[in-house]
C-alpha positions in Angstrom: 90.4 131.8 83.2 87.7 133.9 82.3 86.6 136.2 85.2 83.0 134.8 85.3 84.5 131.3 86.0 86.8 132.5 88.5 84.2 134.7 90.4 81.8 131.6 90.2 84.7 129.3 91.7 85.4 131.9 94.5 81.8 132.4 95.6 81.0 128.5 95.5 84.3 128.1 97.6 83.5 130.8 100.1 79.9 129.6 100.5 81.0 125.9 101.1 84.0 126.8 103.3 81.7 129.1 105.5 78.9 126.4 105.9 81.7 123.9 106.8 83.0 126.2 109.5 79.3 127.0 110.8 77.8 123.4 110.7 80.9 121.0 110.3 79.4 120.0 106.7 79.8 121.2 103.3 76.2 121.7 102.0 75.2 119.9 98.8 73.3 123.0 97.7 76.7 124.9 97.1 78.1 121.7 95.5 74.9 121.6 93.2 75.2 125.2 92.3 78.8 124.9 91.4 78.3 121.9 89.3 75.6 123.6 87.3 77.5 126.9 87.0 80.9 124.9 86.1 79.1 122.9 83.4 77.6 126.1 82.1 80.9 128.0 82.0 83.5 125.3 81.1 81.3 122.8 79.1 82.8 119.4 78.6 86.1 120.6 79.9 84.7 120.6 83.5 84.6 116.8 83.7 88.2 115.7 83.0 89.4 117.9 85.9 86.6 116.9 88.3 86.7 113.0 87.8 90.2 112.2 89.4 89.2 114.3 92.4 85.8 112.7 92.6 87.4 109.2 92.6 89.9 110.3 95.3 87.5 111.9 97.3 85.3 108.7 97.1 88.0 106.4 98.4 89.0 108.9 101.2 85.3 109.0 102.2 85.0 105.3 102.2 88.0 104.9 104.7 86.2 107.8 106.6 89.4 110.0 106.4 87.4 112.9 104.7 83.8 113.9 104.6 81.8 113.4 101.6 81.1 117.2 101.0 84.9 117.8 101.3 85.4 115.1 98.4 82.8 116.7 96.3 84.3 120.4 96.9 87.7 119.0 95.8 86.0 117.6 92.7 84.5 120.8 91.9 87.6 122.8 92.3 89.3 120.3 89.8 86.4 120.8 87.4 86.9 124.5 87.3 90.6 124.6 87.4 91.4 121.6 85.5 93.7 118.7 86.8 97.0 120.5 87.4 95.9 123.8 88.7 93.2 122.0 90.7 96.0 119.8 92.2 97.9 123.1 93.2 94.7 124.6 94.8 93.5 121.5 96.7 97.3 120.8 97.6 97.4 124.3 99.3 94.1 123.6 100.9 95.4 120.2 102.3 98.6 122.1 103.6 96.6 124.6 105.4 94.4 121.7 107.0 97.7 119.9 108.2 99.0 123.0 109.7 95.7 123.6 111.5 95.8 120.1 112.6 99.4 120.4 113.9 98.4 123.8 115.6 95.3 122.0 117.3 97.4 119.0 118.4 100.1 121.5 120.0 97.5 123.9 121.5 95.7 120.9 123.1 98.7 120.3 125.2 99.1 116.9 123.2 102.4 118.1 121.6 104.8 115.5 120.6 103.1 112.9 122.5 99.8 113.6 120.7 101.3 113.5 117.3 103.0 110.0 118.0 99.7 108.8 119.2 98.0 109.7 116.1 100.7 108.2 113.8 100.4 105.0 115.9 96.7 105.1 115.4 97.1 105.3 111.6 99.6 102.6 111.6 97.5 100.1 113.5 94.5 101.0 111.3 96.4 100.4 108.0 97.9 97.1 109.5 94.3 95.9 110.6 92.8 96.7 107.1 95.8 94.9 105.3 95.6 92.0 107.7 91.8 91.5 107.6 91.0 92.9 104.1 88.0 94.6 105.4 87.6 98.2 104.8 86.6 99.8 108.1 86.1 103.3 108.9 89.1 105.1 110.1 87.1 107.1 112.5 83.3 107.6 112.9 82.7 111.4 112.2 79.7 111.4 114.8 82.1 110.2 117.5 84.6 113.0 117.0 84.5 116.2 119.2 84.4 119.5 117.6 88.0 119.7 118.8 89.2 116.8 116.8 87.6 118.1 113.6 89.3 120.1 110.9 87.0 122.0 108.6 88.6 120.8 105.2 86.0 122.6 103.3 87.2 125.9 104.6 90.9 124.9 104.1 90.0 124.0 100.5 88.4 127.4 100.0 91.6 129.0 101.3 93.6 127.1 99.0 91.5 128.2 96.2 91.8 131.8 97.2 95.7 131.7 97.6 95.9 129.9 94.5 94.0 132.5 92.7 96.0 135.3 94.4 99.3 133.6 93.3 97.9 133.3 89.6 96.7 136.9 89.6 99.9 138.3 90.8 101.9 136.3 88.5 100.0 137.8 85.6 100.7 141.4 86.8 103.3 143.4 84.8 105.4 145.6 87.0 
């Protein structure tokens, strides 16, 4: 990847992740700037990587399992890196988010019982959606406490940085 493209992605991911940590939302200004720069730097190659992530983000947002800004940021990452490299970076970000969630559960004293409760909530939700055929939000973001929320945008940004470091170190000749 050309250095300008990598630098643009790192700056956009850092800005989006920072706003997610500070306000609980990925700001659309970062996404718009990222799309403009991505199209300028990658041209038509931006879209095949971005589209699958946008589609997945839309469905996850529709079920209220992810915020809209998080889905847009994942799509942006895919647009910059392409489908396979984007999957690696977003996958790392999701891994970080899941580790953060487990840490929060354990730190809240919920431990094993909290994890079981959350899995049962997910199971009941899936069963209700399948039985009724109605797509209902898994959870209303506005009703969640700050303790329950995981700043996925920040985790996705961390995934981009770790992926970039791995790719950079992989290209070093020692």
